[in-house]
All heavy atoms as a GROMACS GRO file, in nm:
protein
  444
    1MET      N    1   4.197  10.842   5.787
    1MET     CA    2   4.177  10.858   5.929
    1MET      C    3   4.258  10.753   6.004
    1MET      O    4   4.264  10.638   5.965
    1MET     CB    5   4.029  10.842   5.961
    1MET     CG    6   3.995  10.872   6.102
    1MET     SD    7   3.816  10.877   6.121
    1MET     CE    8   3.801  10.800   6.277
    2ALA      N    9   4.324  10.795   6.112
    2ALA     CA   10   4.408  10.704   6.190
    2ALA      C   11   4.322  10.612   6.274
    2ALA      O   12   4.222  10.652   6.332
    2ALA     CB   13   4.500  10.784   6.280
    3VAL      N   14   4.362  10.485   6.277
    3VAL     CA   15   4.291  10.384   6.353
    3VAL      C   16   4.392  10.318   6.446
    3VAL      O   17   4.500  10.280   6.403
    3VAL     CB   18   4.227  10.279   6.260
    3VAL    CG1   19   4.157  10.171   6.340
    3VAL    CG2   20   4.130  10.344   6.164
    4PRO      N   21   4.361  10.301   6.576
    4PRO     CA   22   4.454  10.236   6.667
    4PRO      C   23   4.476  10.090   6.630
    4PRO      O   24   4.382  10.020   6.592
    4PRO     CB   25   4.387  10.247   6.804
    4PRO     CG   26   4.262  10.322   6.787
    4PRO     CD   27   4.241  10.349   6.644
    5LYS      N   28   4.602  10.046   6.642
    5LYS     CA   29   4.633   9.908   6.607
    5LYS      C   30   4.592   9.812   6.719
    5LYS      O   31   4.562   9.697   6.691
    5LYS     CB   32   4.782   9.892   6.578
    5LYS     CG   33   4.823   9.955   6.449
    5LYS     CD   34   4.961   9.915   6.411
    5LYS     CE   35   4.992   9.968   6.272
    5LYS     NZ   36   5.115   9.913   6.219
    6GLN      N   37   4.598   9.860   6.844
    6GLN     CA   38   4.562   9.773   6.955
    6GLN      C   39   4.472   9.850   7.051
    6GLN      O   40   4.473   9.973   7.056
    6GLN     CB   41   4.686   9.725   7.030
    6GLN     CG   42   4.766   9.622   6.953
    6GLN     CD   43   4.881   9.569   7.036
    6GLN    OE1   44   4.929   9.637   7.125
    6GLN    NE2   45   4.925   9.449   7.006
    7LYS      N   46   4.398   9.773   7.130
    7LYS     CA   47   4.310   9.834   7.230
    7LYS      C   48   4.394   9.890   7.345
    7LYS      O   49   4.490   9.826   7.387
    7LYS     CB   50   4.214   9.727   7.281
    7LYS     CG   51   4.116   9.776   7.384
    7LYS     CD   52   4.024   9.664   7.428
    7LYS     CE   53   3.928   9.712   7.533
    7LYS     NZ   54   3.839   9.604   7.578
    8LYS      N   55   4.357  10.008   7.391
    8LYS     CA   56   4.425  10.065   7.507
    8LYS      C   57   4.383   9.989   7.632
    8LYS      O   58   4.267   9.951   7.646
    8LYS     CB   59   4.385  10.212   7.525
    8LYS     CG   60   4.451  10.304   7.426
    8LYS     CD   61   4.595  10.323   7.461
    8LYS     CE   62   4.659  10.428   7.371
    8LYS     NZ   63   4.799  10.442   7.399
    9GLY      N   64   4.477   9.972   7.722
    9GLY     CA   65   4.448   9.900   7.846
    9GLY      C   66   4.362   9.981   7.940
    9GLY      O   67   4.344  10.102   7.926
   10ARG      N   68   4.309   9.913   8.040
   10ARG     CA   69   4.222   9.978   8.138
   10ARG      C   70   4.299  10.080   8.220
   10ARG      O   71   4.247  10.187   8.254
   10ARG     CB   72   4.163   9.870   8.228
   10ARG     CG   73   4.063   9.923   8.328
   10ARG     CD   74   3.989   9.807   8.394
   10ARG     NE   75   3.920   9.854   8.511
   10ARG     CZ   76   3.952   9.822   8.635
   10ARG    NH1   77   4.053   9.741   8.660
   10ARG    NH2   78   3.883   9.868   8.737
   11GLY      N   79   4.423  10.050   8.251
   11GLY     CA   80   4.505  10.144   8.329
   11GLY      C   81   4.530  10.274   8.255
   11GLY      O   82   4.526  10.382   8.313
   12ALA      N   83   4.556  10.266   8.126
   12ALA     CA   84   4.578  10.387   8.046
   12ALA      C   85   4.452  10.470   8.038
   12ALA      O   86   4.456  10.593   8.044
   12ALA     CB   87   4.627  10.349   7.907
   13THR      N   88   4.339  10.406   8.025
   13THR     CA   89   4.212  10.477   8.018
   13THR      C   90   4.182  10.548   8.150
   13THR      O   91   4.144  10.664   8.153
   13THR     CB   92   4.098  10.380   7.985
   13THR    OG1   93   4.130  10.311   7.864
   13THR    CG2   94   3.967  10.452   7.968
   14HIS      N   95   4.201  10.478   8.260
   14HIS     CA   96   4.173  10.537   8.392
   14HIS      C   97   4.271  10.649   8.424
   14HIS      O   98   4.232  10.749   8.485
   14HIS     CB   99   4.177  10.429   8.500
   14HIS     CG  100   4.056  10.341   8.501
   14HIS    ND1  101   3.946  10.366   8.577
   14HIS    CD2  102   4.028  10.229   8.431
   14HIS    CE1  103   3.854  10.272   8.556
   14HIS    NE2  104   3.903  10.188   8.467
   15THR      N  105   4.397  10.633   8.383
   15THR     CA  106   4.495  10.738   8.407
   15THR      C  107   4.459  10.864   8.329
   15THR      O  108   4.468  10.975   8.381
   15THR     CB  109   4.635  10.689   8.365
   15THR    OG1  110   4.666  10.572   8.438
   15THR    CG2  111   4.740  10.794   8.393
   16ARG      N  112   4.417  10.848   8.205
   16ARG     CA  113   4.381  10.963   8.123
   16ARG      C  114   4.257  11.032   8.179
   16ARG      O  115   4.249  11.154   8.184
   16ARG     CB  116   4.356  10.917   7.980
   16ARG     CG  117   4.331  11.032   7.884
   16ARG     CD  118   4.299  10.983   7.744
   16ARG     NE  119   4.168  10.920   7.739
   16ARG     CZ  120   4.147  10.790   7.719
   16ARG    NH1  121   4.249  10.706   7.704
   16ARG    NH2  122   4.025  10.740   7.714
   17ARG      N  123   4.159  10.956   8.221
   17ARG     CA  124   4.035  11.015   8.273
   17ARG      C  125   4.055  11.081   8.409
   17ARG      O  126   3.988  11.179   8.440
   17ARG     CB  127   3.927  10.907   8.285
   17ARG     CG  128   3.871  10.866   8.151
   17ARG     CD  129   3.763  10.764   8.167
   17ARG     NE  130   3.712  10.720   8.036
   17ARG     CZ  131   3.636  10.616   8.018
   17ARG    NH1  132   3.598  10.542   8.122
   17ARG    NH2  133   3.595  10.583   7.898
   18SER      N  134   4.144  11.028   8.490
   18SER     CA  135   4.161  11.081   8.624
   18SER      C  136   4.254  11.202   8.627
   18SER      O  137   4.270  11.263   8.732
   18SER     CB  138   4.214  10.974   8.717
   18SER     OG  139   4.348  10.942   8.683
   19ALA      N  140   4.314  11.237   8.515
   19ALA     CA  141   4.407  11.350   8.514
   19ALA      C  142   4.335  11.482   8.542
   19ALA      O  143   4.395  11.575   8.596
   19ALA     CB  144   4.478  11.357   8.379
   20ASN      N  145   4.207  11.494   8.510
   20ASN     CA  146   4.133  11.618   8.529
   20ASN      C  147   4.051  11.619   8.656
   20ASN      O  148   3.982  11.717   8.681
   20ASN     CB  149   4.039  11.642   8.409
   20ASN     CG  150   4.116  11.661   8.282
   20ASN    OD1  151   4.221  11.723   8.281
   20ASN    ND2  152   4.065  11.605   8.173
   21SER      N  153   4.054  11.515   8.735
   21SER     CA  154   3.966  11.507   8.853
   21SER      C  155   4.040  11.535   8.983
   21SER      O  156   3.999  11.486   9.087
   21SER     CB  157   3.901  11.370   8.858
   21SER     OG  158   3.999  11.269   8.879
   22LYS      N  159   4.146  11.613   8.978
   22LYS     CA  160   4.219  11.645   9.100
   22LYS      C  161   4.143  11.750   9.178
   22LYS      O  162   4.092  11.847   9.122
   22LYS     CB  163   4.358  11.696   9.066
   22LYS     CG  164   4.446  11.592   9.002
   22LYS     CD  165   4.578  11.650   8.962
   22LYS     CE  166   4.659  11.543   8.892
   22LYS     NZ  167   4.766  11.598   8.814
   23LEU      N  168   4.137  11.735   9.309
   23LEU     CA  169   4.069  11.831   9.395
   23LEU      C  170   4.167  11.939   9.437
   23LEU      O  171   4.280  11.910   9.478
   23LEU     CB  172   4.014  11.762   9.519
   23LEU     CG  173   3.901  11.662   9.497
   23LEU    CD1  174   3.864  11.596   9.628
   23LEU    CD2  175   3.781  11.732   9.439
   24ALA      N  176   4.126  12.062   9.426
   24ALA     CA  177   4.210  12.173   9.469
   24ALA      C  178   4.181  12.203   9.616
   24ALA      O  179   4.067  12.197   9.661
   24ALA     CB  180   4.181  12.296   9.384
   25ALA      N  181   4.286  12.235   9.689
   25ALA     CA  182   4.269  12.271   9.829
   25ALA      C  183   4.199  12.407   9.838
   25ALA      O  184   4.226  12.495   9.756
   25ALA     CB  185   4.404  12.277   9.899
   26PRO      N  186   4.109  12.425   9.934
   26PRO     CA  187   4.041  12.555   9.944
   26PRO      C  188   4.140  12.666   9.981
   26PRO      O  189   4.238  12.642  10.053
   26PRO     CB  190   3.938  12.534  10.056
   26PRO     CG  191   3.988  12.417  10.132
   26PRO     CD  192   4.063  12.331  10.035
   27ALA      N  193   4.115  12.784   9.931
   27ALA     CA  194   4.203  12.898   9.957
   27ALA      C  195   4.197  12.935  10.105
   27ALA      O  196   4.092  12.928  10.168
   27ALA     CB  197   4.160  13.016   9.871
   28ARG      N  198   4.310  12.974  10.158
   28ARG     CA  199   4.319  13.015  10.299
   28ARG      C  200   4.382  13.152  10.306
   28ARG      O  201   4.466  13.188  10.224
   28ARG     CB  202   4.406  12.917  10.380
   28ARG     CG  203   4.355  12.776  10.383
   28ARG     CD  204   4.240  12.764  10.480
   28ARG     NE  205   4.190  12.628  10.474
   28ARG     CZ  206   4.079  12.589  10.529
   28ARG    NH1  207   4.005  12.675  10.594
   28ARG    NH2  208   4.039  12.466  10.520
   29SER      N  209   4.341  13.230  10.403
   29SER     CA  210   4.405  13.356  10.433
   29SER      C  211   4.426  13.363  10.584
   29SER      O  212   4.373  13.282  10.658
   29SER     CB  213   4.320  13.474  10.384
   29SER     OG  214   4.197  13.476  10.450
   30VAL      N  215   4.503  13.460  10.625
   30VAL     CA  216   4.537  13.474  10.767
   30VAL      C  217   4.457  13.590  10.824
   30VAL      O  218   4.448  13.697  10.764
   30VAL     CB  219   4.688  13.499  10.783
   30VAL    CG1  220   4.724  13.516  10.930
   30VAL    CG2  221   4.766  13.384  10.725
   31CYS      N  222   4.399  13.569  10.939
   31CYS     CA  223   4.323  13.674  11.006
   31CYS      C  224   4.421  13.781  11.056
   31CYS      O  225   4.518  13.749  11.125
   31CYS     CB  226   4.245  13.615  11.123
   31CYS     SG  227   4.156  13.739  11.220
   32PRO      N  228   4.398  13.908  11.024
   32PRO     CA  229   4.491  14.012  11.070
   32PRO      C  230   4.482  14.038  11.220
   32PRO      O  231   4.575  14.093  11.278
   32PRO     CB  232   4.450  14.136  10.990
   32PRO     CG  233   4.311  14.111  10.948
   32PRO     CD  234   4.296  13.962  10.937
   33GLN      N  235   4.373  13.999  11.284
   33GLN     CA  236   4.358  14.025  11.428
   33GLN      C  237   4.428  13.918  11.513
   33GLN      O  238   4.507  13.950  11.600
   33GLN     CB  239   4.209  14.028  11.464
   33GLN     CG  240   4.131  14.136  11.396
   33GLN     CD  241   4.169  14.274  11.446
   33GLN    OE1  242   4.206  14.290  11.563
   33GLN    NE2  243   4.162  14.372  11.359
   34CYS      N  244   4.398  13.790  11.484
   34CYS     CA  245   4.450  13.684  11.570
   34CYS      C  246   4.553  13.595  11.499
   34CYS      O  247   4.620  13.516  11.565
   34CYS     CB  248   4.336  13.598  11.623
   34CYS     SG  249   4.246  13.509  11.496
   35GLY      N  250   4.563  13.604  11.367
   35GLY     CA  251   4.661  13.524  11.295
   35GLY      C  252   4.618  13.383  11.264
   35GLY      O  253   4.697  13.304  11.214
   36ALA      N  254   4.492  13.349  11.290
   36ALA     CA  255   4.443  13.215  11.265
   36ALA      C  256   4.407  13.201  11.115
   36ALA      O  257   4.367  13.298  11.052
   36ALA     CB  258   4.320  13.186  11.349
   37PRO      N  259   4.420  13.081  11.060
   37PRO     CA  260   4.379  13.063  10.920
   37PRO      C  261   4.227  13.068  10.907
   37PRO      O  262   4.154  13.017  10.992
   37PRO     CB  263   4.434  12.926  10.884
   37PRO     CG  264   4.450  12.855  11.013
   37PRO     CD  265   4.480  12.960  11.115
   38LYS      N  266   4.180  13.134  10.801
   38LYS     CA  267   4.037  13.147  10.778
   38LYS      C  268   4.012  13.149  10.629
   38LYS      O  269   4.103  13.165  10.549
   38LYS     CB  270   3.982  13.274  10.842
   38LYS     CG  271   4.029  13.402  10.777
   38LYS     CD  272   3.960  13.521  10.836
   38LYS     CE  273   3.982  13.644  10.752
   38LYS     NZ  274   3.914  13.640  10.623
   39LEU      N  275   3.886  13.129  10.590
   39LEU     CA  276   3.849  13.138  10.450
   39LEU      C  277   3.842  13.285  10.408
   39LEU      O  278   3.799  13.369  10.487
   39LEU     CB  279   3.712  13.072  10.427
   39LEU     CG  280   3.707  12.922  10.445
   39LEU    CD1  281   3.563  12.874  10.438
   39LEU    CD2  282   3.789  12.852  10.338
   40PRO      N  283   3.885  13.318  10.286
   40PRO     CA  284   3.878  13.458  10.245
   40PRO      C  285   3.733  13.505  10.232
   40PRO      O  286   3.645  13.428  10.193
   40PRO     CB  287   3.949  13.460  10.110
   40PRO     CG  288   3.967  13.320  10.070
   40PRO     CD  289   3.951  13.234  10.190
   41HIS      N  290   3.709  13.630  10.266
   41HIS     CA  291   3.577  13.694  10.262
   41HIS      C  292   3.478  13.627  10.357
   41HIS      O  293   3.358  13.626  10.332
   41HIS     CB  294   3.519  13.695  10.120
   41HIS     CG  295   3.612  13.752  10.018
   41HIS    ND1  296   3.641  13.885  10.011
   41HIS    CD2  297   3.685  13.693   9.921
   41HIS    CE1  298   3.727  13.906   9.912
   41HIS    NE2  299   3.756  13.792   9.857
   42HIS      N  300   3.528  13.572  10.467
   42HIS     CA  301   3.443  13.512  10.570
   42HIS      C  302   3.484  13.567  10.706
   42HIS      O  303   3.597  13.614  10.724
   42HIS     CB  304   3.459  13.360  10.572
   42HIS     CG  305   3.385  13.290  10.463
   42HIS    ND1  306   3.424  13.296  10.332
   42HIS    CD2  307   3.275  13.214  10.466
   42HIS    CE1  308   3.342  13.225  10.258
   42HIS    NE2  309   3.249  13.174  10.338
   43VAL      N  310   3.395  13.558  10.801
   43VAL     CA  311   3.425  13.597  10.938
   43VAL      C  312   3.522  13.496  10.998
   43VAL      O  313   3.511  13.376  10.974
   43VAL     CB  314   3.295  13.602  11.022
   43VAL    CG1  315   3.324  13.636  11.166
   43VAL    CG2  316   3.199  13.702  10.963
   44CYS      N  317   3.618  13.545  11.074
   44CYS     CA  318   3.714  13.456  11.138
   44CYS      C  319   3.643  13.374  11.245
   44CYS      O  320   3.578  13.429  11.334
   44CYS     CB  321   3.826  13.538  11.202
   44CYS     SG  322   3.946  13.437  11.291
   45PRO      N  323   3.652  13.240  11.238
   45PRO     CA  324   3.583  13.160  11.340
   45PRO      C  325   3.650  13.165  11.476
   45PRO      O  326   3.589  13.131  11.576
   45PRO     CB  327   3.590  13.018  11.281
   45PRO     CG  328   3.708  13.018  11.191
   45PRO     CD  329   3.718  13.159  11.137
   46ASN      N  330   3.775  13.213  11.480
   46ASN     CA  331   3.847  13.215  11.606
   46ASN      C  332   3.815  13.341  11.688
   46ASN      O  333   3.784  13.332  11.807
   46ASN     CB  334   3.998  13.207  11.578
   46ASN     CG  335   4.078  13.177  11.702
   46ASN    OD1  336   4.027  13.117  11.795
   46ASN    ND2  337   4.201  13.220  11.704
   47CYS      N  338   3.820  13.459  11.624
   47CYS     CA  339   3.800  13.583  11.699
   47CYS      C  340   3.672  13.656  11.661
   47CYS      O  341   3.630  13.747  11.732
   47CYS     CB  342   3.919  13.676  11.681
   47CYS     SG  343   3.943  13.736  11.513
   48GLY      N  344   3.609  13.623  11.547
   48GLY     CA  345   3.483  13.685  11.508
   48GLY      C  346   3.498  13.818  11.436
   48GLY      O  347   3.400  13.890  11.423
   49HIS      N  348   3.618  13.850  11.388
   49HIS     CA  349   3.640  13.977  11.318
   49HIS      C  350   3.624  13.959  11.168
   49HIS      O  351   3.653  13.854  11.113
   49HIS     CB  352   3.781  14.031  11.348
   49HIS     CG  353   3.788  14.103  11.476
   49HIS    ND1  354   3.797  14.040  11.598
   49HIS    CD2  355   3.788  14.236  11.505
   49HIS    CE1  356   3.804  14.128  11.694
   49HIS    NE2  357   3.798  14.249  11.640
   50TYR      N  358   3.577  14.067  11.103
   50TYR     CA  359   3.571  14.072  10.958
   50TYR      C  360   3.590  14.217  10.916
   50TYR      O  361   3.520  14.306  10.964
   50TYR     CB  362   3.436  14.020  10.906
   50TYR     CG  363   3.426  14.021  10.756
   50TYR    CD1  364   3.501  13.934  10.678
   50TYR    CD2  365   3.342  14.110  10.691
   50TYR    CE1  366   3.493  13.936  10.540
   50TYR    CE2  367   3.333  14.112  10.554
   50TYR     CZ  368   3.410  14.025  10.478
   50TYR     OH  369   3.402  14.026  10.342
   51LYS      N  370   3.686  14.242  10.828
   51LYS     CA  371   3.719  14.377  10.780
   51LYS      C  372   3.745  14.472  10.897
   51LYS      O  373   3.687  14.581  10.905
   51LYS     CB  374   3.610  14.432  10.689
   51LYS     CG  375   3.599  14.355  10.560
   51LYS     CD  376   3.534  14.437  10.452
   51LYS     CE  377   3.531  14.353  10.326
   51LYS     NZ  378   3.532  14.436  10.207
   52ASP      N  379   3.831  14.432  10.987
   52ASP     CA  380   3.879  14.513  11.101
   52ASP      C  381   3.770  14.556  11.198
   52ASP      O  382   3.780  14.660  11.263
   52ASP     CB  383   3.954  14.638  11.050
   52ASP     CG  384   4.077  14.600  10.971
   52ASP    OD1  385   4.136  14.495  11.002
   52ASP    OD2  386   4.112  14.674  10.878
   53ARG      N  387   3.663  14.481  11.208
   53ARG     CA  388   3.564  14.508  11.311
   53ARG      C  389   3.506  14.375  11.360
   53ARG      O  390   3.502  14.276  11.286
   53ARG     CB  391   3.454  14.601  11.262
   53ARG     CG  392   3.380  14.548  11.144
   53ARG     CD  393   3.286  14.651  11.090
   53ARG     NE  394   3.227  14.594  10.969
   53ARG     CZ  395   3.109  14.622  10.924
   53ARG    NH1  396   3.033  14.708  10.987
   53ARG    NH2  397   3.064  14.567  10.814
   54GLU      N  398   3.461  14.375  11.484
   54GLU     CA  399   3.407  14.253  11.544
   54GLU      C  400   3.261  14.236  11.502
   54GLU      O  401   3.177  14.319  11.532
   54GLU     CB  402   3.419  14.259  11.696
   54GLU     CG  403   3.388  14.126  11.760
   54GLU     CD  404   3.418  14.128  11.909
   54GLU    OE1  405   3.454  14.232  11.962
   54GLU    OE2  406   3.402  14.021  11.971
   55VAL      N  407   3.234  14.127  11.430
   55VAL     CA  408   3.100  14.100  11.380
   55VAL      C  409   3.028  14.004  11.473
   55VAL      O  410   2.910  14.020  11.502
   55VAL     CB  411   3.108  14.043  11.236
   55VAL    CG1  412   2.970  14.016  11.182
   55VAL    CG2  413   3.182  14.140  11.145
   56ILE      N  414   3.099  13.903  11.520
   56ILE     CA  415   3.043  13.803  11.610
   56ILE      C  416   3.114  13.813  11.743
   56ILE      O  417   3.237  13.818  11.748
   56ILE     CB  418   3.058  13.660  11.552
   56ILE    CG1  419   2.987  13.649  11.417
   56ILE    CG2  420   3.005  13.556  11.648
   56ILE    CD1  421   3.015  13.520  11.346
   57VAL      N  422   3.039  13.819  11.850
   57VAL     CA  423   3.099  13.826  11.984
   57VAL      C  424   3.144  13.686  12.024
   57VAL      O  425   3.061  13.593  12.033
   57VAL     CB  426   2.998  13.882  12.085
   57VAL    CG1  427   3.060  13.886  12.224
   57VAL    CG2  428   2.952  14.020  12.043
   58THR      N  429   3.274  13.669  12.044
   58THR     CA  430   3.329  13.540  12.087
   58THR      C  431   3.401  13.561  12.219
   58THR      O  432   3.438  13.673  12.256
   58THR     CB  433   3.428  13.485  11.983
   58THR    OG1  434   3.531  13.582  11.960
   58THR    CG2  435   3.359  13.453  11.853
   59GLU      N  436   3.419  13.452  12.288
   59GLU     CA  437   3.483  13.461  12.420
   59GLU      C  438   3.623  13.406  12.415
   59GLU      O  439   3.661  13.328  12.337
   59GLU     CB  440   3.400  13.383  12.520
   59GLU     CG  441   3.264  13.443  12.535
   59GLU     CD  442   3.173  13.355  12.620
   59GLU    OE1  443   3.222  13.258  12.680
   59GLU    OE2  444   3.054  13.386  12.624
   0.00000   0.00000   0.00000
């Protein structure tokens, strides 16, 4: 069985552990009515449309 000759440094350990902890940006889609960015499968906060119909009355 292989045994390390020297202890790994703290920086190498932290770099290896932090490689999997990257945050992904949330997915965005464009509203077909007003063109504002919105979350997919959600009502548009700008115009209130969802699936080509007005769900929330906005001004």
